[in-house]
N, CA, C and O of each residue as an XYZ file, in Angstrom:
952
protein
N      76.868    120.649     93.073
C      75.731    119.782     93.404
C      74.544    120.136     92.509
O      74.212    121.312     92.361
N      73.922    119.157     91.928
C      72.786    119.403     91.060
C      71.618    119.959     91.854
O      71.493    119.724     93.056
N      70.761    120.703     91.155
C      69.628    121.331     91.823
C      68.694    120.305     92.426
O      68.178    120.506     93.526
N      68.469    119.201     91.717
C      67.564    118.176     92.242
C      68.111    117.586     93.545
O      67.352    117.326     94.479
N      69.424    117.377     93.605
C      70.028    116.824     94.816
C      69.922    117.810     95.966
O      69.701    117.402     97.106
N      70.074    119.091     95.694
C      69.960    120.085     96.751
C      68.542    120.131     97.297
O      68.340    120.302     98.499
N      67.557    119.979     96.415
C      66.168    120.014     96.862
C      65.806    118.774     97.668
O      65.007    118.843     98.603
N      66.406    117.620     97.296
C      66.089    116.376     97.989
C      66.727    116.319     99.378
O      66.241    115.614    100.261
N      67.810    117.062     99.563
C      68.464    117.114    100.865
C      68.646    118.573    101.256
O      69.767    119.082    101.257
N      67.538    119.256    101.591
C      67.601    120.698    101.861
C      68.447    121.007    103.090
O      68.347    120.304    104.095
N      69.282    122.050    103.030
C      70.103    122.433    104.178
C      69.296    123.241    105.185
O      68.165    123.644    104.912
N      69.882    123.468    106.333
C      69.283    124.385    107.304
C      69.689    125.793    106.900
O      70.860    126.069    106.641
N      68.695    126.682    106.850
C      68.951    128.023    106.350
C      69.152    129.016    107.494
O      68.542    128.907    108.558
N      70.022    129.980    107.238
C      70.278    131.045    108.198
C      70.157    132.367    107.460
O      70.711    132.526    106.373
N      69.432    133.320    108.046
C      69.194    134.601    107.381
C      70.211    135.643    107.818
O      70.651    135.657    108.968
N      70.584    136.529    106.873
C      71.396    137.690    107.226
C      70.523    138.625    108.047
O      69.396    138.924    107.652
N      71.024    139.087    109.173
C      70.237    139.938    110.051
C      69.740    141.177    109.307
O      70.452    141.743    108.477
N      68.496    141.594    109.619
C      67.803    142.744    109.037
C      67.230    142.420    107.652
O      66.242    143.028    107.240
N      67.836    141.474    106.931
C      67.326    141.106    105.615
C      66.680    139.728    105.702
O      66.751    139.050    106.728
N      66.042    139.329    104.587
C      65.429    137.997    104.530
C      66.201    137.074    103.596
O      65.696    136.017    103.218
N      67.415    137.458    103.219
C      68.242    136.608    102.375
C      68.836    135.491    103.222
O      69.499    135.750    104.226
N      68.596    134.246    102.811
C      69.043    133.095    103.591
C      70.149    132.342    102.867
O      70.199    132.314    101.637
N      71.032    131.733    103.646
C      72.110    130.915    103.104
C      72.240    129.656    103.952
O      71.834    129.658    105.114
N      72.797    128.581    103.398
C      72.939    127.343    104.176
C      73.807    127.558    105.415
O      74.890    128.136    105.334
N      73.337    127.104    106.513
C      74.042    127.285    107.782
C      75.433    126.654    107.721
O      75.577    125.490    107.346
N      76.451    127.426    108.090
C      77.819    126.935    108.083
C      78.501    126.981    106.726
O      79.651    126.558    106.603
N      77.827    127.477    105.720
C      78.386    127.555    104.366
C      78.951    128.960    104.148
O      78.186    129.903    103.945
N      80.276    129.112    104.187
C      80.903    130.422    104.042
C      80.704    130.982    102.627
O      80.493    132.181    102.448
N      80.776    130.091    101.625
C      80.526    130.535    100.249
C      79.110    131.049    100.103
O      78.879    132.093     99.494
N      78.154    130.309    100.666
C      76.762    130.733    100.608
C      76.543    132.057    101.324
O      75.756    132.887    100.870
N      77.240    132.258    102.445
C      77.101    133.518    103.177
C      77.629    134.687    102.356
O      77.011    135.751    102.303
N      78.788    134.479    101.710
C      79.362    135.523    100.862
C      78.430    135.845     99.698
O      78.205    137.013     99.381
N      77.889    134.808     99.064
C      76.974    135.023     97.942
C      75.672    135.678     98.394
O      75.051    136.424     97.636
N      75.263    135.401     99.624
C      74.056    136.046    100.151
C      74.275    137.555    100.268
O      73.387    138.345     99.946
N      75.459    137.943    100.729
C      75.771    139.380    100.809
C      75.869    139.980     99.411
O      75.409    141.099     99.181
N      76.466    139.245     98.477
C      76.586    139.747     97.099
C      75.200    139.931     96.480
O      74.980    140.863     95.707
N      74.266    139.039     96.821
C      72.926    139.141     96.243
C      72.191    140.394     96.707
O      71.145    140.741     96.157
N      72.734    141.077     97.721
C      72.127    142.321     98.206
C      72.594    143.541     97.424
O      72.147    144.655     97.699
N      73.486    143.352     96.453
C      73.988    144.473     95.666
C      72.877    145.268     94.961
O      72.953    146.496     94.923
N      71.855    144.614     94.406
C      70.773    145.407     93.804
C      70.115    146.361     94.798
O      69.713    147.464     94.428
N      70.004    145.941     96.052
C      69.443    146.829     97.077
C      70.368    148.023     97.294
O      69.909    149.157     97.430
N      71.680    147.757     97.327
C      72.653    148.836     97.479
C      72.583    149.811     96.309
O      72.744    151.017     96.494
N      72.341    149.289     95.100
C      72.213    150.140     93.915
C      71.007    151.066     94.054
O      71.102    152.253     93.743
N      69.889    150.544     94.512
C      68.702    151.367     94.690
C      68.936    152.465     95.727
O      68.538    153.613     95.534
N      69.586    152.093     96.824
C      69.908    153.089     97.857
C      70.851    154.145     97.299
O      70.701    155.333     97.584
N      71.830    153.706     96.498
C      72.768    154.635     95.892
C      72.075    155.622     94.961
O      72.414    156.805     94.942
N      71.100    155.136     94.188
C      70.357    156.016     93.299
C      69.614    157.096     94.083
O      69.669    158.275     93.736
N      68.926    156.684     95.135
C      68.176    157.645     95.942
C      69.121    158.689     96.537
O      68.807    159.879     96.548
N      70.265    158.248     97.027
C      71.246    159.161     97.599
C      71.755    160.155     96.560
O      71.844    161.352     96.835
N      72.090    159.661     95.363
C      72.574    160.535     94.296
C      71.521    161.562     93.896
O      71.836    162.733     93.684
N      70.286    161.124     93.795
C      69.221    162.035     93.387
C      69.012    163.121     94.434
O      68.824    164.289     94.093
N      69.045    162.742     95.700
C      68.846    163.722     96.771
C      69.963    164.760     96.788
O      69.700    165.950     96.962
N      71.215    164.318     96.607
C      72.339    165.234     96.741
C      72.759    165.872     95.419
O      73.274    166.990     95.430
N      72.557    165.202     94.275
C      72.983    165.754     92.985
C      71.829    166.408     92.224
O      72.011    167.456     91.604
N      70.660    165.804     92.267
C      69.461    166.319     91.604
C      69.704    166.554     90.111
O      69.342    167.594     89.561
N      70.323    165.566     89.477
C      70.694    165.652     88.072
C      69.690    164.869     87.238
O      69.307    163.759     87.607
N      69.266    165.437     86.121
C      68.172    164.866     85.349
C      68.507    163.502     84.748
O      67.643    162.626     84.698
N      69.735    163.309     84.295
C      70.074    162.012     83.716
C      70.046    160.910     84.775
O      69.624    159.789     84.493
N      70.493    161.226     85.991
C      70.425    160.251     87.086
C      68.974    159.911     87.401
O      68.638    158.751     87.640
N      68.117    160.927     87.401
C      66.691    160.700     87.648
C      66.099    159.824     86.549
O      65.289    158.938     86.824
N      66.508    160.073     85.298
C      66.025    159.254     84.179
C      66.510    157.815     84.306
O      65.749    156.875     84.076
N      67.770    157.646     84.671
C      68.342    156.310     84.873
C      67.537    155.548     85.928
O      67.187    154.384     85.730
N      67.249    156.207     87.039
C      66.499    155.579     88.130
C      65.070    155.279     87.692
O      64.500    154.259     88.081
N      64.495    156.158     86.890
C      63.154    155.905     86.360
C      63.145    154.631     85.517
O      62.196    153.849     85.564
N      64.225    154.434     84.737
C      64.351    153.214     83.952
C      64.441    151.976     84.830
O      63.869    150.934     84.510
N      65.168    152.097     85.946
C      65.266    150.981     86.894
C      63.884    150.620     87.430
O      63.526    149.444     87.492
N      63.108    151.636     87.816
C      61.760    151.391     88.340
C      60.848    150.796     87.274
O      60.050    149.904     87.565
N      60.962    151.284     86.043
C      60.175    150.724     84.941
C      60.559    149.275     84.692
O      59.698    148.436     84.428
N      61.846    148.982     84.775
C      62.335    147.613     84.619
C      61.753    146.701     85.690
O      61.405    145.553     85.415
N      61.650    147.220     86.923
C      61.041    146.444     88.004
C      59.562    146.169     87.720
O      59.056    145.084     88.005
N      58.879    147.169     87.154
C      57.475    146.972     86.811
C      57.293    145.910     85.735
O      56.372    145.097     85.806
N      58.175    145.918     84.736
C      58.124    144.896     83.685
C      58.370    143.515     84.282
O      57.716    142.548     83.892
N      59.298    143.413     85.216
C      59.571    142.135     85.868
C      58.340    141.609     86.595
O      58.030    140.419     86.520
N      57.637    142.496     87.298
C      56.426    142.103     88.031
C      55.365    141.576     87.060
O      54.712    140.566     87.325
N      55.204    142.273     85.935
C      54.216    141.849     84.939
C      54.585    140.481     84.361
O      53.728    139.605     84.241
N      55.858    140.298     84.004
C      56.303    139.027     83.437
C      56.113    137.880     84.427
O      55.681    136.792     84.048
N      56.436    138.126     85.689
C      56.263    137.079     86.700
C      54.816    136.616     86.765
O      54.548    135.418     86.850
N      53.878    137.563     86.724
C      52.466    137.205     86.888
C      51.830    136.728     85.597
O      50.717    136.202     85.619
N      52.514    136.901     84.465
C      52.044    136.300     83.219
C      52.538    134.869     83.102
O      51.772    133.967     82.764
N      53.830    134.662     83.386
C      54.433    133.336     83.227
C      54.099    132.403     84.395
O      53.877    131.208     84.200
N      54.067    132.962     85.617
C      53.676    132.201     86.814
C      54.494    130.924     87.015
O      53.955    129.895     87.422
N      55.779    130.992     86.733
C      56.646    129.838     86.949
C      57.139    129.833     88.397
O      57.708    130.828     88.846
N      56.934    128.736     89.141
C      57.338    128.718     90.551
C      58.851    128.709     90.724
O      59.599    128.381     89.804
N      59.276    129.073     91.915
C      60.693    129.014     92.261
C      61.110    127.555     92.475
O      60.261    126.697     92.715
N      62.405    127.275     92.389
C      62.855    125.895     92.647
C      62.738    125.558     94.127
O      62.751    126.451     94.974
N      62.624    124.293     94.430
C      62.584    123.834     95.830
C      61.529    124.605     96.613
O      61.847    125.277     97.594
N      60.284    124.510     96.184
C      59.199    125.245     96.824
C      59.186    125.008     98.328
O      59.244    123.866     98.783
N      59.110    126.083     99.092
C      59.080    125.982    100.547
C      60.433    125.901    101.201
O      60.521    125.790    102.424
N      61.516    125.954    100.401
C      62.861    125.855    100.984
C      63.169    127.057    101.862
O      63.823    126.927    102.897
N      62.696    128.234    101.446
C      62.956    129.458    102.192
C      61.713    129.879    102.961
O      60.585    129.729    102.491
N      61.946    130.406    104.145
C      60.829    130.795    105.001
C      60.141    132.055    104.496
O      58.934    132.218    104.673
N      60.916    132.962    103.857
C      60.349    134.231    103.400
C      60.838    134.558    101.999
O      62.044    134.628    101.762
N      59.912    134.758    101.070
C      60.226    135.267     99.726
C      59.198    136.342     99.408
O      58.027    136.215     99.768
N      59.639    137.405     98.732
C      58.756    138.528     98.457
C      57.825    138.268     97.283
O      56.769    138.894     97.191
N      58.187    137.366     96.391
C      57.340    137.052     95.242
C      57.220    135.540     95.108
O      58.204    134.813     95.243
N      56.010    135.079     94.842
C      55.754    133.639     94.744
C      56.412    133.045     93.505
O      56.877    131.906     93.532
N      56.452    133.813     92.421
C      56.950    133.302     91.148
C      58.410    133.690     90.935
O      58.904    134.670     91.492
N      59.088    132.881     90.102
C      60.525    133.103     89.936
C      60.979    133.422     88.532
O      62.171    133.647     88.325
N      60.076    133.452     87.543
C      60.444    133.690     86.145
C      59.895    135.034     85.675
O      58.680    135.227     85.656
N      60.775    135.971     85.291
C      62.244    135.923     85.358
C      62.744    136.412     86.717
O      61.990    137.003     87.491
N      64.021    136.160     86.996
C      64.612    136.574     88.260
C      64.649    138.090     88.378
O      65.158    138.779     87.495
N      64.105    138.603     89.480
C      64.104    140.047     89.723
C      65.520    140.585     89.895
O      65.876    141.608     89.311
N      66.330    139.888     90.702
C      67.705    140.327     90.952
C      68.514    140.344     89.662
O      69.253    141.292     89.394
N      68.368    139.282     88.863
C      69.107    139.194     87.620
C      68.690    140.291     86.645
O      69.535    140.909     85.997
N      67.386    140.527     86.546
C      66.905    141.547     85.619
C      67.370    142.938     86.038
O      67.745    143.749     85.191
N      67.348    143.216     87.336
C      67.761    144.544     87.807
C      69.252    144.772     87.612
O      69.664    145.818     87.110
N      70.065    143.789     88.011
C      71.518    143.986     87.942
C      71.995    144.081     86.500
O      72.907    144.854     86.206
N      71.392    143.303     85.589
C      71.810    143.369     84.193
C      71.288    144.626     83.510
O      71.930    145.134     82.591
N      70.151    145.132     83.933
C      69.708    146.433     83.440
C      70.732    147.496     83.822
O      71.155    148.290     82.982
N      71.123    147.506     85.076
C      72.078    148.500     85.570
C      73.412    148.396     84.839
O      73.964    149.405     84.400
N      73.922    147.188     84.709
C      75.250    146.997     84.106
C      75.249    147.333     82.617
O      76.147    148.031     82.146
N      74.258    146.850     81.869
C      74.217    147.117     80.428
C      74.011    148.606     80.164
O      74.642    149.168     79.268
N      73.144    149.243     80.926
C      72.947    150.685     80.772
C      74.251    151.421     81.061
O      74.595    152.370     80.356
N      74.979    150.993     82.091
C      76.246    151.620     82.452
C      77.277    151.421     81.344
O      78.040    152.335     81.032
N      77.301    150.222     80.747
C      78.197    149.974     79.609
C      77.939    151.004     78.502
O      78.867    151.639     78.001
N      76.676    151.154     78.135
C      76.312    152.076     77.071
C      76.673    153.516     77.446
O      77.118    154.295     76.603
N      76.478    153.852     78.705
C      76.816    155.201     79.173
C      78.322    155.449     79.091
O      78.763    156.519     78.670
N      79.097    154.455     79.496
C      80.559    154.600     79.492
C      81.117    154.774     78.092
O      81.988    155.613     77.865
N      80.614    153.979     77.150
C      81.235    153.945     75.825
C      80.537    154.820     74.776
O      81.129    155.137     73.745
N      79.287    155.209     75.032
C      78.577    156.024     74.053
C      78.250    157.433     74.550
O      78.224    158.381     73.765
N      78.004    157.566     75.839
C      77.600    158.868     76.378
C      78.781    159.728     76.792
O      78.801    160.925     76.503
N      79.760    159.146     77.458
C      80.896    159.920     77.944
C      81.816    160.284     76.784
O      82.051    159.473     75.888
N      82.329    161.502     76.809
C      83.165    161.991     75.719
C      84.608    162.133     76.176
O      84.892    162.332     77.358
N      85.501    162.026     75.222
C      86.935    162.187     75.490
C      87.242    163.673     75.584
O      86.897    164.430     74.676
N      87.886    164.108     76.672
C      88.131    165.529     76.872
C      89.604    165.869     77.026
O      89.948    167.040     77.185
N      90.486    164.867     76.983
C      91.902    165.160     77.074
C      92.671    164.187     76.186
O      92.072    163.359     75.499
N      93.988    164.288     76.202
C      94.819    163.485     75.311
C      95.196    162.121     75.895
O      95.813    161.309     75.205
N      94.839    161.862     77.141
C      95.224    160.606     77.784
C      94.227    159.504     77.404
O      93.588    158.912     78.274
N      94.099    159.236     76.104
C      93.082    158.303     75.618
C      93.322    156.886     76.113
O      92.371    156.189     76.463
N      94.571    156.449     76.148
C      94.868    155.086     76.602
C      94.450    154.899     78.057
O      93.838    153.892     78.412
N      94.784    155.877     78.892
C      94.414    155.808     80.308
C      92.903    155.848     80.453
O      92.326    155.112     81.254
N      92.265    156.713     79.671
C      90.813    156.853     79.737
C      90.114    155.547     79.359
O      89.191    155.107     80.044
N      90.560    154.938     78.269
C      89.971    153.674     77.843
C      90.271    152.549     78.817
O      89.441    151.662     79.017
N      91.445    152.580     79.423
C      91.827    151.532     80.364
C      90.893    151.498     81.556
O      90.415    150.433     81.945
N      90.625    152.676     82.147
C      89.764    152.655     83.334
C      88.333    152.284     82.978
O      87.617    151.708     83.797
N      87.907    152.614     81.744
C      86.574    152.192     81.324
C      86.504    150.678     81.166
O      85.519    150.052     81.558
N      87.551    150.091     80.590
C      87.581    148.637     80.434
C      87.622    147.939     81.789
O      86.927    146.946     82.004
N      88.441    148.465     82.705
C      88.556    147.870     84.042
C      87.214    147.950     84.763
O      86.768    146.974     85.366
N      86.569    149.122     84.697
C      85.269    149.282     85.346
C      84.233    148.351     84.723
O      83.387    147.804     85.430
N      84.294    148.170     83.417
C      83.347    147.283     82.736
C      83.526    145.834     83.188
O      82.547    145.116     83.390
N      84.769    145.412     83.344
C      85.048    144.043     83.803
C      84.529    143.846     85.222
O      83.961    142.802     85.545
N      84.730    144.863     86.075
C      84.237    144.786     87.462
C      82.713    144.675     87.474
O      82.149    143.861     88.205
N      82.054    145.495     86.665
C      80.592    145.461     86.602
C      80.083    144.126     86.071
O      79.093    143.588     86.567
N      80.768    143.595     85.057
C      80.387    142.297     84.502
C      80.533    141.201     85.551
O      79.668    140.333     85.672
N      81.621    141.239     86.305
C      81.814    140.268     87.375
C      80.752    140.397     88.448
O      80.249    139.395     88.956
N      80.407    141.641     88.796
C      79.378    141.887     89.798
C      78.042    141.298     89.370
O      77.369    140.640     90.164
N      77.652    141.533     88.107
C      76.379    140.998     87.610
C      76.387    139.474     87.576
O      75.383    138.835     87.888
N      77.527    138.895     87.197
C      77.628    137.433     87.122
C      77.513    136.801     88.507
O      76.841    135.782     88.674
N      78.163    137.400     89.494
C      78.114    136.855     90.847
C      76.720    136.988     91.454
O      76.243    136.076     92.129
N      76.066    138.128     91.212
C      74.708    138.304     91.726
C      73.785    137.251     91.113
O      72.983    136.637     91.817
N      73.898    137.046     89.809
C      73.051    136.053     89.138
C      73.319    134.645     89.674
O      72.390    133.891     89.966
N      74.607    134.303     89.797
C      74.963    132.970     90.285
C      74.492    132.762     91.722
O      74.095    131.659     92.097
N      74.539    133.823     92.523
C      74.140    133.693     93.930
C      72.685    133.258     94.059
O      72.336    132.525     94.984
N      71.840    133.705     93.142
C      70.424    133.374     93.230
C      70.165    131.900     92.922
O      69.218    131.311     93.443
N      71.006    131.307     92.073
C      70.900    129.875     91.789
C      71.479    129.071     92.941
O      70.875    128.097     93.393
N      72.651    129.481     93.415
C      73.332    128.766     94.497
C      72.458    128.731     95.749
O      72.423    127.724     96.456
N      71.760    129.819     96.020
C      70.937    129.911     97.227
C      69.522    129.377     97.028
O      68.665    129.516     97.902
N      69.284    128.753     95.847
C      68.007    128.089     95.528
C      66.821    129.042     95.465
O      65.693    128.649     95.762
N      67.068    130.297     95.079
C      65.968    131.220     94.863
C      65.457    131.158     93.425
O      64.302    131.489     93.158
N      66.330    130.728     92.489
C      65.957    130.698     91.076
C      66.653    129.543     90.369
O      67.645    128.996     90.852
N      66.098    129.185     89.201
C      66.747    128.212     88.322
C      67.640    128.967     87.337
O      67.582    130.194     87.251
N      68.472    128.218     86.590
C      69.339    128.854     85.605
C      68.524    129.550     84.523
O      68.899    130.630     84.067
N      67.425    128.953     84.112
C      66.604    129.569     83.062
C      65.974    130.873     83.558
O      65.865    131.833     82.796
N      65.565    130.914     84.815
C      65.001    132.140     85.377
C      66.050    133.253     85.442
O      65.741    134.421     85.209
N      67.278    132.882     85.757
C      68.378    133.840     85.774
C      68.675    134.331     84.355
O      68.841    135.529     84.127
N      68.740    133.398     83.411
C      69.073    133.745     82.031
C      68.048    134.705     81.433
O      68.410    135.730     80.856
N      66.771    134.367     81.573
C      65.749    135.229     80.984
C      65.617    136.555     81.733
O      65.211    137.561     81.152
N      65.959    136.554     83.011
C      66.021    137.818     83.743
C      67.101    138.720     83.171
O      66.900    139.923     83.004
N      68.268    138.113     82.868
C      69.372    138.873     82.273
C      68.999    139.402     80.896
O      69.313    140.543     80.557
N      68.324    138.565     80.098
C      67.906    138.986     78.758
C      66.902    140.134     78.851
O      67.011    141.119     78.121
N      65.927    140.006     79.747
C      64.909    141.053     79.897
C      65.543    142.355     80.385
O      65.234    143.431     79.872
N      66.431    142.254     81.379
C      67.075    143.449     81.905
C      67.954    144.132     80.875
O      67.938    145.357     80.759
N      68.722    143.352     80.125
C      69.600    143.911     79.084
C      68.790    144.582     77.987
O      69.148    145.661     77.515
N      67.692    143.937     77.580
C      66.841    144.510     76.534
C      66.226    145.826     76.997
O      66.193    146.805     76.251
N      65.742    145.838     78.228
C      65.164    147.058     78.781
C      66.208    148.165     78.865
O      65.904    149.328     78.599
N      67.436    147.811     79.232
C      68.504    148.802     79.359
C      68.812    149.455     78.017
O      68.971    150.673     77.936
N      68.896    148.644     76.964
C      69.185    149.169     75.623
C      68.064    150.109     75.162
O      68.321    151.199     74.652
N      66.826    149.668     75.351
C      65.684    150.489     74.936
C      65.658    151.802     75.705
O      65.495    152.872     75.119
N      65.819    151.711     77.028
C      65.723    152.923     77.856
C      66.893    153.873     77.619
O      66.715    155.090     77.664
N      68.077    153.340     77.369
C      69.238    154.203     77.126
C      69.014    155.048     75.869
O      69.214    156.263     75.893
N      68.602    154.411     74.780
C      68.421    155.161     73.531
C      67.189    156.059     73.593
O      67.159    157.108     72.948
N      66.174    155.665     74.358
C      65.028    156.553     74.576
C      65.469    157.794     75.333
O      65.059    158.907     75.006
N      66.308    157.601     76.348
C      66.814    158.733     77.117
C      67.669    159.648     76.251
O      67.536    160.871     76.305
N      68.558    159.042     75.444
C      69.462    159.825     74.611
C      68.730    160.583     73.499
O      69.015    161.755     73.251
N      67.795    159.918     72.839
C      67.168    160.492     71.655
C      65.912    161.322     71.956
O      65.600    162.265     71.229
N      65.205    160.972     73.017
C      63.936    161.642     73.310
C      64.033    162.569     74.520
O      63.633    163.731     74.451
N      64.570    162.048     75.637
C      64.553    162.824     76.874
C      65.666    163.861     76.959
O      65.426    164.991     77.383
N      66.889    163.488     76.558
C      68.023    164.406     76.700
C      67.800    165.753     76.020
O      68.135    166.776     76.616
N      67.247    165.812     74.793
C      66.969    167.127     74.196
C      65.984    167.965     74.997
O      65.957    169.188     74.859
N      65.170    167.320     75.837
C      64.189    168.037     76.641
C      64.740    168.494     77.989
O      64.128    169.328     78.656
N      65.895    167.955     78.397
C      66.438    168.255     79.714
C      66.646    169.750     79.969
O      66.303    170.221     81.053
N      67.207    170.535     78.996
C      67.375    171.979     79.259
C      66.055    172.682     79.563
O      66.002    173.559     80.425
N      64.983    172.298     78.856
C      63.676    172.903     79.113
C      63.134    172.493     80.476
O      62.569    173.306     81.207
N      63.318    171.200     80.807
C      62.835    170.710     82.102
C      63.584    171.387     83.238
O      62.984    171.741     84.253
N      64.895    171.571     83.076
C      65.703    172.215     84.116
C      65.307    173.671     84.319
O      65.538    174.237     85.388
N      64.700    174.289     83.280
C      64.299    175.697     83.364
C      62.913    175.882     83.968
O      62.496    177.012     84.222
N      62.194    174.785     84.201
C      60.884    174.904     84.821
C      61.029    175.520     86.214
O      62.024    175.262     86.891
N      60.059    176.327     86.660
C      60.121    176.915     88.003
C      60.247    175.875     89.115
O      60.980    176.079     90.082
N      59.534    174.768     88.974
C      59.611    173.734     90.008
C      60.995    173.087     90.043
O      61.483    172.717     91.110
N      61.629    172.951     88.867
C      62.980    172.393     88.814
C      63.977    173.345     89.459
O      64.878    172.914     90.179
N      63.817    174.639     89.202
C      64.702    175.621     89.809
C      64.492    175.683     91.322
O      65.440    175.890     92.079
N      63.261    175.506     91.746
C      62.973    175.537     93.191
C      63.673    174.380     93.900
O      64.237    174.556     94.980
N      63.631    173.178     93.278
C      64.258    172.005     93.889
C      65.707    171.815     93.442
O      66.316    170.785     93.731
N      66.261    172.809     92.735
C      67.667    172.808     92.310
C      67.990    171.622     91.393
O      69.100    171.091     91.417
N      67.008    171.218     90.591
C      67.228    170.139     89.620
C      68.047    170.713     88.471
O      67.755    171.812     87.998
N      69.056    169.997     88.018
C      69.961    170.530     87.004
C      70.167    169.545     85.855
O      69.898    168.349     85.963
N      70.656    170.103     84.755
C      70.964    169.312     83.560
C      72.455    169.443     83.264
O      72.951    170.543     83.019
N      73.162    168.323     83.288
C      74.601    168.334     82.998
C      74.919    167.549     81.722
O      76.069    167.182     81.485
N      73.896    167.296     80.904
C      74.086    166.451     79.725
C      75.029    167.069     78.700
O      75.625    166.336     77.910
N      75.187    168.399     78.684
C      76.065    169.057     77.726
C      77.493    169.210     78.233
O      78.362    169.700     77.512
N      77.735    168.791     79.478
C      79.080    168.874     80.048
C      79.782    167.532     79.790
O      79.340    166.505     80.303
N      80.861    167.526     79.008
C      81.502    166.250     78.620
C      82.017    165.436     79.799
O      81.809    164.224     79.851
N      82.688    166.089     80.749
C      83.291    165.388     81.887
C      82.844    166.056     83.169
O      83.459    167.019     83.628
N      81.772    165.541     83.744
C      81.171    166.188     84.908
C      82.093    166.149     86.122
O      82.096    167.080     86.927
N      82.879    165.076     86.261
C      83.797    164.993     87.395
C      84.851    166.099     87.323
O      85.137    166.767     88.317
N      85.422    166.280     86.129
C      86.430    167.324     85.957
C      85.811    168.710     86.124
O      86.428    169.598     86.712
N      84.595    168.898     85.609
C      83.909    170.177     85.737
C      83.663    170.528     87.211
O      83.955    171.643     87.644
N      83.125    169.569     87.978
C      82.844    169.832     89.390
C      84.127    170.067     90.174
O      84.161    170.889     91.089
N      85.184    169.341     89.812
C      86.465    169.523     90.497
C      87.016    170.928     90.260
O      87.421    171.601     91.208
N      87.037    171.376     89.004
C      87.611    172.687     88.690
C      86.763    173.819     89.276
O      87.308    174.800     89.782
N      85.434    173.691     89.212
C      84.561    174.725     89.771
C      84.731    174.814     91.285
O      84.821    175.908     91.842
N      84.775    173.647     91.955
C      84.952    173.633     93.404
C      86.298    174.208     93.802
O      86.386    174.985     94.752
N      87.344    173.833     93.086
C      88.679    174.348     93.395
C      88.761    175.858     93.168
O      89.365    176.579     93.963
N      88.157    176.324     92.092
C      88.152    177.752     91.807
C      87.396    178.536     92.875
O      87.856    179.590     93.315
N      86.235    178.022     93.292
C      85.447    178.688     94.318
C      86.178    178.703     95.654
O      86.150    179.704     96.370
N      86.842    177.577     95.996
C      87.594    177.505     97.251
C      88.736    178.518     97.259
O      88.984    179.160     98.279
N      89.431    178.666     96.135
C      90.528    179.630     96.047
C      90.016    181.063     96.157
O      90.652    181.901     96.796
N      88.865    181.350     95.537
C      88.288    182.689     95.639
C      87.899    183.013     97.073
O      88.129    184.122     97.553
N      87.302    182.029     97.757
C      86.916    182.217     99.152
C      88.153    182.439    100.030
O      88.164    183.297    100.913
N      89.178    181.652     99.765
C      90.414    181.783    100.532
C      91.062    183.146    100.292
O      91.584    183.760    101.222
N      91.029    183.619     99.041
C      91.594    184.922     98.706
C      90.847    186.052     99.395
O      91.458    186.988     99.911
N      89.509    185.961     99.401
C      88.702    186.993    100.051
C      88.919    186.982    101.561
O      88.989    188.035    102.196
N      89.026    185.767    102.135
C      89.254    185.669    103.571
C      90.615    186.258    103.936
O      90.745    186.928    104.961
N      91.633    186.011    103.101
C      92.962    186.570    103.356
C      92.959    188.075    103.271
O      93.652    188.744    104.038
N      92.175    188.628    102.331
C      92.086    190.091    102.192
C      91.453    190.726    103.419
O      91.899    191.772    103.891
N      90.395    190.077    103.935
C      89.728    190.613    105.132
C      90.642    190.583    106.344
O      90.645    191.517    107.145
N      91.410    189.525    106.481
C      92.315    189.412    107.625
C      93.415    190.475    107.598
O      93.893    190.911    108.645
N      93.811    190.887    106.388
C      94.823    191.928    106.260
C      94.267    193.290    106.643
O      94.988    194.287    106.593
């Protein structure tokens, strides 16, 4: 259905409980897309959780880039001042202006930065190169699909126009590229010094940028520590 036709015959809207995301009443596709449009919120919650439990400098830098990207979006919205489609269609919106789309800019920042991290930051540490590349490609396709669905959901639910989605994606992708290389070239060399600060040691902030495969490193260290604990416990019992 064309956007003009949707605006001329507005549906009755129903909100997802606890959130202000609305979808056409009785529209199962719209309801599914409304939940998908909440993925950026889940990403923000995930970042906060990772920072609290991992306290890793690159994750903190990544999240800082997300927040900076949000600030750029706010500035662009108030410079361009382009209204949302179907003004008044939704009972609650957090921002009056729609250019560029906040959801689109955030999700594409996250996805493009993740692409660069997967293919440029992560290093090969074993001989299973085909398997390693396969899971990176699969994850990239999933992320691309996620970003596409989030962007489409904002148009389908009449929160944004296609142009607002497109320029949001362009702005988010551009910010991701800039922030990734800034992090790699400027911030990463400083991470060891930052991790050595007394305040960083107090809050257990760490730098894992020199560890090629952090998942494998944490797995082997945890397994080794568990075996040592088990060995000591067995000795005491004897």
